[in-house]
Backbone atoms as SQL, in Angstrom:
CREATE TABLE atoms (id INTEGER PRIMARY KEY, chain TEXT, resi INTEGER, resn TEXT, atom TEXT, x REAL, y REAL, z REAL);
INSERT INTO atoms VALUES
  (1, 'A', 1, 'MET', 'N', 84.191, 71.686, 92.081),
  (2, 'A', 1, 'MET', 'CA', 84.121, 72.665, 91.026),
  (3, 'A', 1, 'MET', 'C', 84.786, 72.081, 89.781),
  (4, 'A', 2, 'ASP', 'N', 84.089, 72.209, 88.662),
  (5, 'A', 2, 'ASP', 'CA', 84.684, 71.691, 87.435),
  (6, 'A', 2, 'ASP', 'C', 85.491, 72.783, 86.724),
  (7, 'A', 3, 'LYS', 'N', 86.137, 72.379, 85.648),
  (8, 'A', 3, 'LYS', 'CA', 87.055, 73.255, 84.925),
  (9, 'A', 3, 'LYS', 'C', 86.352, 74.506, 84.397),
  (10, 'A', 4, 'LYS', 'N', 85.128, 74.351, 83.860),
  (11, 'A', 4, 'LYS', 'CA', 84.398, 75.491, 83.300),
  (12, 'A', 4, 'LYS', 'C', 84.049, 76.516, 84.373),
  (13, 'A', 5, 'GLU', 'N', 83.678, 76.051, 85.553),
  (14, 'A', 5, 'GLU', 'CA', 83.339, 76.969, 86.644),
  (15, 'A', 5, 'GLU', 'C', 84.575, 77.763, 87.084),
  (16, 'A', 6, 'ILE', 'N', 85.703, 77.079, 87.166),
  (17, 'A', 6, 'ILE', 'CA', 86.950, 77.745, 87.569),
  (18, 'A', 6, 'ILE', 'C', 87.340, 78.808, 86.545),
  (19, 'A', 7, 'LEU', 'N', 87.260, 78.470, 85.258),
  (20, 'A', 7, 'LEU', 'CA', 87.589, 79.425, 84.208),
  (21, 'A', 7, 'LEU', 'C', 86.640, 80.621, 84.221),
  (22, 'A', 8, 'GLN', 'N', 85.342, 80.357, 84.433),
  (23, 'A', 8, 'GLN', 'CA', 84.359, 81.434, 84.473),
  (24, 'A', 8, 'GLN', 'C', 84.626, 82.374, 85.650),
  (25, 'A', 9, 'LYS', 'N', 84.931, 81.798, 86.814),
  (26, 'A', 9, 'LYS', 'CA', 85.233, 82.611, 87.993),
  (27, 'A', 9, 'LYS', 'C', 86.477, 83.470, 87.762),
  (28, 'A', 10, 'ASN', 'N', 87.484, 82.886, 87.151),
  (29, 'A', 10, 'ASN', 'CA', 88.724, 83.607, 86.855),
  (30, 'A', 10, 'ASN', 'C', 88.460, 84.763, 85.893),
  (31, 'A', 11, 'LYS', 'N', 87.626, 84.530, 84.873),
  (32, 'A', 11, 'LYS', 'CA', 87.278, 85.577, 83.925),
  (33, 'A', 11, 'LYS', 'C', 86.573, 86.730, 84.605),
  (34, 'A', 12, 'GLU', 'N', 85.670, 86.418, 85.493),
  (35, 'A', 12, 'GLU', 'CA', 84.921, 87.456, 86.202),
  (36, 'A', 12, 'GLU', 'C', 85.838, 88.277, 87.103),
  (37, 'A', 13, 'GLN', 'N', 86.795, 87.625, 87.756),
  (38, 'A', 13, 'GLN', 'CA', 87.715, 88.328, 88.637),
  (39, 'A', 13, 'GLN', 'C', 88.674, 89.223, 87.858),
  (40, 'A', 14, 'ASN', 'N', 89.079, 88.788, 86.681),
  (41, 'A', 14, 'ASN', 'CA', 90.082, 89.510, 85.900),
  (42, 'A', 14, 'ASN', 'C', 89.481, 90.361, 84.783),
  (43, 'A', 15, 'ARG', 'N', 88.184, 90.577, 84.823),
  (44, 'A', 15, 'ARG', 'CA', 87.521, 91.321, 83.756),
  (45, 'A', 15, 'ARG', 'C', 88.081, 92.737, 83.613),
  (46, 'A', 16, 'SER', 'N', 88.372, 93.394, 84.737),
  (47, 'A', 16, 'SER', 'CA', 88.874, 94.765, 84.675),
  (48, 'A', 16, 'SER', 'C', 90.390, 94.829, 84.528),
  (49, 'A', 17, 'ALA', 'N', 91.080, 93.721, 84.694),
  (50, 'A', 17, 'ALA', 'CA', 92.541, 93.710, 84.590),
  (51, 'A', 17, 'ALA', 'C', 92.970, 93.754, 83.121),
  (52, 'A', 18, 'LEU', 'N', 94.123, 94.380, 82.873),
  (53, 'A', 18, 'LEU', 'CA', 94.659, 94.448, 81.520),
  (54, 'A', 18, 'LEU', 'C', 95.397, 93.166, 81.188),
  (55, 'A', 19, 'ASP', 'N', 95.226, 92.694, 79.955),
  (56, 'A', 19, 'ASP', 'CA', 96.008, 91.536, 79.548),
  (57, 'A', 19, 'ASP', 'C', 97.413, 92.013, 79.157),
  (58, 'A', 20, 'GLU', 'N', 98.277, 91.084, 78.793),
  (59, 'A', 20, 'GLU', 'CA', 99.684, 91.421, 78.532),
  (60, 'A', 20, 'GLU', 'C', 99.833, 92.438, 77.399),
  (61, 'A', 21, 'ARG', 'N', 99.072, 92.272, 76.334),
  (62, 'A', 21, 'ARG', 'CA', 99.144, 93.199, 75.200),
  (63, 'A', 21, 'ARG', 'C', 98.664, 94.591, 75.607),
  (64, 'A', 22, 'GLU', 'N', 97.574, 94.662, 76.335),
  (65, 'A', 22, 'GLU', 'CA', 97.056, 95.953, 76.794),
  (66, 'A', 22, 'GLU', 'C', 98.047, 96.642, 77.726),
  (67, 'A', 23, 'GLN', 'N', 98.721, 95.877, 78.579),
  (68, 'A', 23, 'GLN', 'CA', 99.728, 96.448, 79.470),
  (69, 'A', 23, 'GLN', 'C', 100.894, 97.026, 78.678),
  (70, 'A', 24, 'ARG', 'N', 101.331, 96.308, 77.633),
  (71, 'A', 24, 'ARG', 'CA', 102.425, 96.786, 76.795),
  (72, 'A', 24, 'ARG', 'C', 102.050, 98.093, 76.098),
  (73, 'A', 25, 'VAL', 'N', 100.829, 98.142, 75.549),
  (74, 'A', 25, 'VAL', 'CA', 100.355, 99.356, 74.871),
  (75, 'A', 25, 'VAL', 'C', 100.260, 100.506, 75.876),
  (76, 'A', 26, 'TYR', 'N', 99.730, 100.228, 77.037),
  (77, 'A', 26, 'TYR', 'CA', 99.572, 101.225, 78.095),
  (78, 'A', 26, 'TYR', 'C', 100.934, 101.788, 78.502),
  (79, 'A', 27, 'ASN', 'N', 101.891, 100.918, 78.762),
  (80, 'A', 27, 'ASN', 'CA', 103.232, 101.355, 79.156),
  (81, 'A', 27, 'ASN', 'C', 103.934, 102.119, 78.039),
  (82, 'A', 28, 'PHE', 'N', 103.805, 101.642, 76.807),
  (83, 'A', 28, 'PHE', 'CA', 104.443, 102.308, 75.676),
  (84, 'A', 28, 'PHE', 'C', 103.861, 103.703, 75.476),
  (85, 'A', 29, 'SER', 'N', 102.553, 103.847, 75.675),
  (86, 'A', 29, 'SER', 'CA', 101.924, 105.157, 75.479),
  (87, 'A', 29, 'SER', 'C', 102.468, 106.174, 76.472),
  (88, 'A', 30, 'PHE', 'N', 102.713, 105.759, 77.718),
  (89, 'A', 30, 'PHE', 'CA', 103.299, 106.675, 78.687),
  (90, 'A', 30, 'PHE', 'C', 104.727, 107.033, 78.310),
  (91, 'A', 31, 'GLY', 'N', 105.483, 106.072, 77.808),
  (92, 'A', 31, 'GLY', 'CA', 106.846, 106.350, 77.362),
  (93, 'A', 31, 'GLY', 'C', 106.858, 107.318, 76.191),
  (94, 'A', 32, 'LEU', 'N', 105.965, 107.115, 75.257),
  (95, 'A', 32, 'LEU', 'CA', 105.865, 107.997, 74.103),
  (96, 'A', 32, 'LEU', 'C', 105.443, 109.395, 74.534),
  (97, 'A', 33, 'GLY', 'N', 104.511, 109.481, 75.438),
  (98, 'A', 33, 'GLY', 'CA', 104.083, 110.776, 75.966),
  (99, 'A', 33, 'GLY', 'C', 105.234, 111.503, 76.640),
  (100, 'A', 34, 'ALA', 'N', 106.059, 110.774, 77.384),
  (101, 'A', 34, 'ALA', 'CA', 107.210, 111.380, 78.054),
  (102, 'A', 34, 'ALA', 'C', 108.214, 111.906, 77.037),
  (103, 'A', 35, 'VAL', 'N', 108.406, 111.194, 75.951),
  (104, 'A', 35, 'VAL', 'CA', 109.326, 111.652, 74.904),
  (105, 'A', 35, 'VAL', 'C', 108.812, 112.955, 74.300),
  (106, 'A', 36, 'ILE', 'N', 107.525, 113.034, 74.036),
  (107, 'A', 36, 'ILE', 'CA', 106.940, 114.246, 73.463),
  (108, 'A', 36, 'ILE', 'C', 107.083, 115.419, 74.433),
  (109, 'A', 37, 'VAL', 'N', 106.810, 115.185, 75.712),
  (110, 'A', 37, 'VAL', 'CA', 106.980, 116.239, 76.721),
  (111, 'A', 37, 'VAL', 'C', 108.441, 116.701, 76.751),
  (112, 'A', 38, 'GLY', 'N', 109.369, 115.756, 76.698),
  (113, 'A', 38, 'GLY', 'CA', 110.788, 116.098, 76.687),
  (114, 'A', 38, 'GLY', 'C', 111.173, 116.941, 75.484),
  (115, 'A', 39, 'ILE', 'N', 110.670, 116.569, 74.322),
  (116, 'A', 39, 'ILE', 'CA', 110.971, 117.324, 73.100),
  (117, 'A', 39, 'ILE', 'C', 110.408, 118.739, 73.197),
  (118, 'A', 40, 'LEU', 'N', 109.174, 118.863, 73.665),
  (119, 'A', 40, 'LEU', 'CA', 108.573, 120.191, 73.806),
  (120, 'A', 40, 'LEU', 'C', 109.334, 121.049, 74.815),
  (121, 'A', 41, 'CYS', 'N', 109.731, 120.463, 75.930),
  (122, 'A', 41, 'CYS', 'CA', 110.522, 121.214, 76.922),
  (123, 'A', 41, 'CYS', 'C', 111.841, 121.673, 76.319),
  (124, 'A', 42, 'LEU', 'N', 112.475, 120.808, 75.537),
  (125, 'A', 42, 'LEU', 'CA', 113.728, 121.176, 74.886),
  (126, 'A', 42, 'LEU', 'C', 113.513, 122.316, 73.896),
  (127, 'A', 43, 'VAL', 'N', 112.475, 122.226, 73.085),
  (128, 'A', 43, 'VAL', 'CA', 112.186, 123.273, 72.099),
  (129, 'A', 43, 'VAL', 'C', 111.920, 124.609, 72.799),
  (130, 'A', 44, 'PHE', 'N', 111.084, 124.590, 73.843),
  (131, 'A', 44, 'PHE', 'CA', 110.773, 125.828, 74.563),
  (132, 'A', 44, 'PHE', 'C', 112.007, 126.381, 75.273),
  (133, 'A', 45, 'SER', 'N', 112.831, 125.507, 75.816),
  (134, 'A', 45, 'SER', 'CA', 114.050, 125.958, 76.493),
  (135, 'A', 45, 'SER', 'C', 115.004, 126.625, 75.514),
  (136, 'A', 46, 'VAL', 'N', 115.223, 126.006, 74.375),
  (137, 'A', 46, 'VAL', 'CA', 116.121, 126.569, 73.372),
  (138, 'A', 46, 'VAL', 'C', 115.573, 127.907, 72.868),
  (139, 'A', 47, 'TYR', 'N', 114.276, 127.953, 72.607),
  (140, 'A', 47, 'TYR', 'CA', 113.659, 129.194, 72.140),
  (141, 'A', 47, 'TYR', 'C', 113.855, 130.318, 73.159),
  (142, 'A', 48, 'ASN', 'N', 113.560, 130.033, 74.416),
  (143, 'A', 48, 'ASN', 'CA', 113.725, 131.051, 75.457),
  (144, 'A', 48, 'ASN', 'C', 115.189, 131.446, 75.639),
  (145, 'A', 49, 'ALA', 'N', 116.092, 130.480, 75.578),
  (146, 'A', 49, 'ALA', 'CA', 117.515, 130.782, 75.728),
  (147, 'A', 49, 'ALA', 'C', 118.003, 131.673, 74.592),
  (148, 'A', 50, 'LEU', 'N', 117.562, 131.380, 73.373),
  (149, 'A', 50, 'LEU', 'CA', 117.972, 132.196, 72.221),
  (150, 'A', 50, 'LEU', 'C', 117.406, 133.612, 72.294),
  (151, 'A', 51, 'ASN', 'N', 116.288, 133.772, 72.965),
  (152, 'A', 51, 'ASN', 'CA', 115.671, 135.087, 73.126),
  (153, 'A', 51, 'ASN', 'C', 116.019, 135.732, 74.468),
  (154, 'A', 52, 'HIS', 'N', 117.053, 135.202, 75.120),
  (155, 'A', 52, 'HIS', 'CA', 117.572, 135.746, 76.378),
  (156, 'A', 52, 'HIS', 'C', 116.503, 135.830, 77.470),
  (157, 'A', 53, 'ARG', 'N', 115.680, 134.795, 77.538),
  (158, 'A', 53, 'ARG', 'CA', 114.671, 134.708, 78.590),
  (159, 'A', 53, 'ARG', 'C', 114.961, 133.472, 79.438),
  (160, 'A', 54, 'PRO', 'N', 114.554, 133.487, 80.689),
  (161, 'A', 54, 'PRO', 'CA', 114.789, 132.317, 81.546),
  (162, 'A', 54, 'PRO', 'C', 114.027, 131.089, 81.033),
  (163, 'A', 55, 'PHE', 'N', 114.608, 129.936, 81.246),
  (164, 'A', 55, 'PHE', 'CA', 113.992, 128.692, 80.763),
  (165, 'A', 55, 'PHE', 'C', 114.046, 127.591, 81.817),
  (166, 'A', 56, 'TYR', 'N', 114.249, 127.982, 83.060),
  (167, 'A', 56, 'TYR', 'CA', 114.475, 127.004, 84.126),
  (168, 'A', 56, 'TYR', 'C', 113.283, 126.073, 84.372),
  (169, 'A', 57, 'GLU', 'N', 112.077, 126.588, 84.169),
  (170, 'A', 57, 'GLU', 'CA', 110.906, 125.756, 84.453),
  (171, 'A', 57, 'GLU', 'C', 110.842, 124.520, 83.565),
  (172, 'A', 58, 'PHE', 'N', 111.273, 124.657, 82.316),
  (173, 'A', 58, 'PHE', 'CA', 111.234, 123.520, 81.403),
  (174, 'A', 58, 'PHE', 'C', 112.286, 122.478, 81.773),
  (175, 'A', 59, 'VAL', 'N', 113.445, 122.943, 82.163),
  (176, 'A', 59, 'VAL', 'CA', 114.499, 122.029, 82.596),
  (177, 'A', 59, 'VAL', 'C', 114.092, 121.344, 83.902),
  (178, 'A', 60, 'ALA', 'N', 113.420, 122.085, 84.793),
  (179, 'A', 60, 'ALA', 'CA', 112.945, 121.492, 86.051),
  (180, 'A', 60, 'ALA', 'C', 111.929, 120.388, 85.783),
  (181, 'A', 61, 'ILE', 'N', 111.052, 120.593, 84.815),
  (182, 'A', 61, 'ILE', 'CA', 110.045, 119.575, 84.475),
  (183, 'A', 61, 'ILE', 'C', 110.727, 118.303, 84.005),
  (184, 'A', 62, 'ILE', 'N', 111.647, 118.437, 83.073),
  (185, 'A', 62, 'ILE', 'CA', 112.272, 117.252, 82.475),
  (186, 'A', 62, 'ILE', 'C', 113.176, 116.548, 83.467),
  (187, 'A', 63, 'THR', 'N', 113.951, 117.308, 84.261),
  (188, 'A', 63, 'THR', 'CA', 114.839, 116.653, 85.217),
  (189, 'A', 63, 'THR', 'C', 114.047, 116.017, 86.366),
  (190, 'A', 64, 'SER', 'N', 112.919, 116.588, 86.738),
  (191, 'A', 64, 'SER', 'CA', 112.056, 115.965, 87.755),
  (192, 'A', 64, 'SER', 'C', 111.503, 114.634, 87.249),
  (193, 'A', 65, 'TYR', 'N', 111.085, 114.626, 85.999),
  (194, 'A', 65, 'TYR', 'CA', 110.599, 113.382, 85.391),
  (195, 'A', 65, 'TYR', 'C', 111.712, 112.327, 85.376),
  (196, 'A', 66, 'LEU', 'N', 112.890, 112.729, 84.934),
  (197, 'A', 66, 'LEU', 'CA', 114.004, 111.782, 84.870),
  (198, 'A', 66, 'LEU', 'C', 114.391, 111.281, 86.256),
  (199, 'A', 67, 'CYS', 'N', 114.411, 112.167, 87.242),
  (200, 'A', 67, 'CYS', 'CA', 114.738, 111.775, 88.612),
  (201, 'A', 67, 'CYS', 'C', 113.766, 110.714, 89.117),
  (202, 'A', 68, 'THR', 'N', 112.482, 110.962, 88.909),
  (203, 'A', 68, 'THR', 'CA', 111.458, 110.003, 89.342),
  (204, 'A', 68, 'THR', 'C', 111.649, 108.653, 88.656),
  (205, 'A', 69, 'THR', 'N', 111.919, 108.675, 87.369),
  (206, 'A', 69, 'THR', 'CA', 112.120, 107.447, 86.608),
  (207, 'A', 69, 'THR', 'C', 113.338, 106.678, 87.119),
  (208, 'A', 70, 'PHE', 'N', 114.457, 107.380, 87.309),
  (209, 'A', 70, 'PHE', 'CA', 115.674, 106.710, 87.773),
  (210, 'A', 70, 'PHE', 'C', 115.520, 106.144, 89.180),
  (211, 'A', 71, 'ILE', 'N', 114.892, 106.890, 90.069),
  (212, 'A', 71, 'ILE', 'CA', 114.704, 106.399, 91.442),
  (213, 'A', 71, 'ILE', 'C', 113.796, 105.168, 91.442),
  (214, 'A', 72, 'TYR', 'N', 112.734, 105.193, 90.646),
  (215, 'A', 72, 'TYR', 'CA', 111.844, 104.032, 90.548),
  (216, 'A', 72, 'TYR', 'C', 112.604, 102.815, 90.013),
  (217, 'A', 73, 'GLN', 'N', 113.442, 103.026, 89.007),
  (218, 'A', 73, 'GLN', 'CA', 114.239, 101.929, 88.454),
  (219, 'A', 73, 'GLN', 'C', 115.220, 101.402, 89.489),
  (220, 'A', 74, 'PHE', 'N', 115.832, 102.298, 90.251),
  (221, 'A', 74, 'PHE', 'CA', 116.762, 101.851, 91.291),
  (222, 'A', 74, 'PHE', 'C', 116.046, 101.011, 92.347),
  (223, 'A', 75, 'ILE', 'N', 114.895, 101.470, 92.798),
  (224, 'A', 75, 'ILE', 'CA', 114.143, 100.742, 93.827),
  (225, 'A', 75, 'ILE', 'C', 113.796, 99.335, 93.352),
  (226, 'A', 76, 'ASN', 'N', 113.444, 99.200, 92.088),
  (227, 'A', 76, 'ASN', 'CA', 113.010, 97.902, 91.582),
  (228, 'A', 76, 'ASN', 'C', 114.134, 97.032, 91.031),
  (229, 'A', 77, 'LEU', 'N', 115.185, 97.647, 90.497),
  (230, 'A', 77, 'LEU', 'CA', 116.257, 96.870, 89.865),
  (231, 'A', 77, 'LEU', 'C', 117.555, 96.838, 90.675),
  (232, 'A', 78, 'LYS', 'N', 117.678, 97.704, 91.665),
  (233, 'A', 78, 'LYS', 'CA', 118.833, 97.742, 92.578),
  (234, 'A', 78, 'LYS', 'C', 120.166, 97.965, 91.870),
  (235, 'A', 79, 'LYS', 'N', 120.174, 98.756, 90.791),
  (236, 'A', 79, 'LYS', 'CA', 121.427, 99.094, 90.115),
  (237, 'A', 79, 'LYS', 'C', 121.874, 100.467, 90.588),
  (238, 'A', 80, 'MET', 'N', 123.120, 100.557, 91.040),
  (239, 'A', 80, 'MET', 'CA', 123.640, 101.806, 91.588),
  (240, 'A', 80, 'MET', 'C', 123.657, 102.931, 90.566),
  (241, 'A', 81, 'SER', 'N', 123.833, 102.613, 89.301),
  (242, 'A', 81, 'SER', 'CA', 123.870, 103.667, 88.283),
  (243, 'A', 81, 'SER', 'C', 122.556, 104.431, 88.235),
  (244, 'A', 82, 'TYR', 'N', 121.437, 103.747, 88.495),
  (245, 'A', 82, 'TYR', 'CA', 120.142, 104.427, 88.519),
  (246, 'A', 82, 'TYR', 'C', 120.045, 105.362, 89.726),
  (247, 'A', 83, 'LEU', 'N', 120.625, 104.959, 90.847),
  (248, 'A', 83, 'LEU', 'CA', 120.612, 105.814, 92.030),
  (249, 'A', 83, 'LEU', 'C', 121.439, 107.075, 91.780),
  (250, 'A', 84, 'VAL', 'N', 122.618, 106.903, 91.200),
  (251, 'A', 84, 'VAL', 'CA', 123.481, 108.042, 90.902),
  (252, 'A', 84, 'VAL', 'C', 122.783, 108.998, 89.927),
  (253, 'A', 85, 'ALA', 'N', 122.183, 108.439, 88.884),
  (254, 'A', 85, 'ALA', 'CA', 121.469, 109.268, 87.907),
  (255, 'A', 85, 'ALA', 'C', 120.270, 109.957, 88.557),
  (256, 'A', 86, 'GLY', 'N', 119.576, 109.258, 89.433),
  (257, 'A', 86, 'GLY', 'CA', 118.430, 109.842, 90.127),
  (258, 'A', 86, 'GLY', 'C', 118.832, 111.000, 91.023),
  (259, 'A', 87, 'ILE', 'N', 119.923, 110.826, 91.752),
  (260, 'A', 87, 'ILE', 'CA', 120.410, 111.907, 92.622),
  (261, 'A', 87, 'ILE', 'C', 120.864, 113.096, 91.779),
  (262, 'A', 88, 'GLY', 'N', 121.595, 112.820, 90.705),
  (263, 'A', 88, 'GLY', 'CA', 122.072, 113.908, 89.834),
  (264, 'A', 88, 'GLY', 'C', 120.931, 114.695, 89.213),
  (265, 'A', 89, 'THR', 'N', 119.964, 114.006, 88.658),
  (266, 'A', 89, 'THR', 'CA', 118.844, 114.709, 88.044),
  (267, 'A', 89, 'THR', 'C', 117.964, 115.381, 89.097),
  (268, 'A', 90, 'GLY', 'N', 117.896, 114.796, 90.291),
  (269, 'A', 90, 'GLY', 'CA', 117.152, 115.431, 91.377),
  (270, 'A', 90, 'GLY', 'C', 117.791, 116.736, 91.807),
  (271, 'A', 91, 'LEU', 'N', 119.119, 116.746, 91.896),
  (272, 'A', 91, 'LEU', 'CA', 119.825, 117.986, 92.227),
  (273, 'A', 91, 'LEU', 'C', 119.643, 119.037, 91.129),
  (274, 'A', 92, 'ALA', 'N', 119.681, 118.597, 89.886),
  (275, 'A', 92, 'ALA', 'CA', 119.459, 119.521, 88.773),
  (276, 'A', 92, 'ALA', 'C', 118.049, 120.109, 88.823),
  (277, 'A', 93, 'ALA', 'N', 117.072, 119.271, 89.123),
  (278, 'A', 93, 'ALA', 'CA', 115.687, 119.749, 89.231),
  (279, 'A', 93, 'ALA', 'C', 115.544, 120.753, 90.362),
  (280, 'A', 94, 'ALA', 'N', 116.141, 120.444, 91.508),
  (281, 'A', 94, 'ALA', 'CA', 116.073, 121.359, 92.655),
  (282, 'A', 94, 'ALA', 'C', 116.756, 122.687, 92.321),
  (283, 'A', 95, 'GLY', 'N', 117.908, 122.621, 91.669),
  (284, 'A', 95, 'GLY', 'CA', 118.612, 123.834, 91.278),
  (285, 'A', 95, 'GLY', 'C', 117.798, 124.691, 90.322),
  (286, 'A', 96, 'CYS', 'N', 117.160, 124.046, 89.365),
  (287, 'A', 96, 'CYS', 'CA', 116.334, 124.792, 88.404),
  (288, 'A', 96, 'CYS', 'C', 115.111, 125.411, 89.075),
  (289, 'A', 97, 'LEU', 'N', 114.544, 124.709, 90.031),
  (290, 'A', 97, 'LEU', 'CA', 113.404, 125.276, 90.764),
  (291, 'A', 97, 'LEU', 'C', 113.826, 126.513, 91.555),
  (292, 'A', 98, 'VAL', 'N', 114.973, 126.426, 92.193),
  (293, 'A', 98, 'VAL', 'CA', 115.484, 127.578, 92.954),
  (294, 'A', 98, 'VAL', 'C', 115.717, 128.745, 92.003),
  (295, 'A', 99, 'LEU', 'N', 116.378, 128.485, 90.871),
  (296, 'A', 99, 'LEU', 'CA', 116.635, 129.550, 89.897),
  (297, 'A', 99, 'LEU', 'C', 115.345, 130.130, 89.332),
  (298, 'A', 100, 'PHE', 'N', 114.368, 129.281, 89.101),
  (299, 'A', 100, 'PHE', 'CA', 113.070, 129.746, 88.572),
  (300, 'A', 100, 'PHE', 'C', 112.436, 130.760, 89.521),
  (301, 'A', 101, 'PHE', 'N', 112.465, 130.470, 90.818),
  (302, 'A', 101, 'PHE', 'CA', 111.835, 131.371, 91.775),
  (303, 'A', 101, 'PHE', 'C', 112.690, 132.598, 92.092),
  (304, 'A', 102, 'MET', 'N', 113.975, 132.509, 91.840),
  (305, 'A', 102, 'MET', 'CA', 114.859, 133.637, 92.112),
  (306, 'A', 102, 'MET', 'C', 114.893, 134.652, 90.962),
  (307, 'A', 103, 'VAL', 'N', 114.727, 134.156, 89.740),
  (308, 'A', 103, 'VAL', 'CA', 114.861, 135.030, 88.556),
  (309, 'A', 103, 'VAL', 'C', 113.541, 135.675, 88.206);
């Protein structure tokens, strides 16, 4: 097999795969989306709190997201601080879910 055949085969195999730039854009878009969701949850929580209404569902959404993120980071990076943060936010999410269904 010559060089051109090898390159052509590689192109065909990786046609559906994202290149490095596309991966960066893809990952950044999810991060940006998470920030927007967090801001909206905060706005809705503050609004409901100021109007003396329960707001646990919004806090549960954000803490569940954070818990998932921290646990994933711990699994891949093995830093104990991520595990501690994951457990803390997981407990907060569970508490908010319980309060949501009780109130």
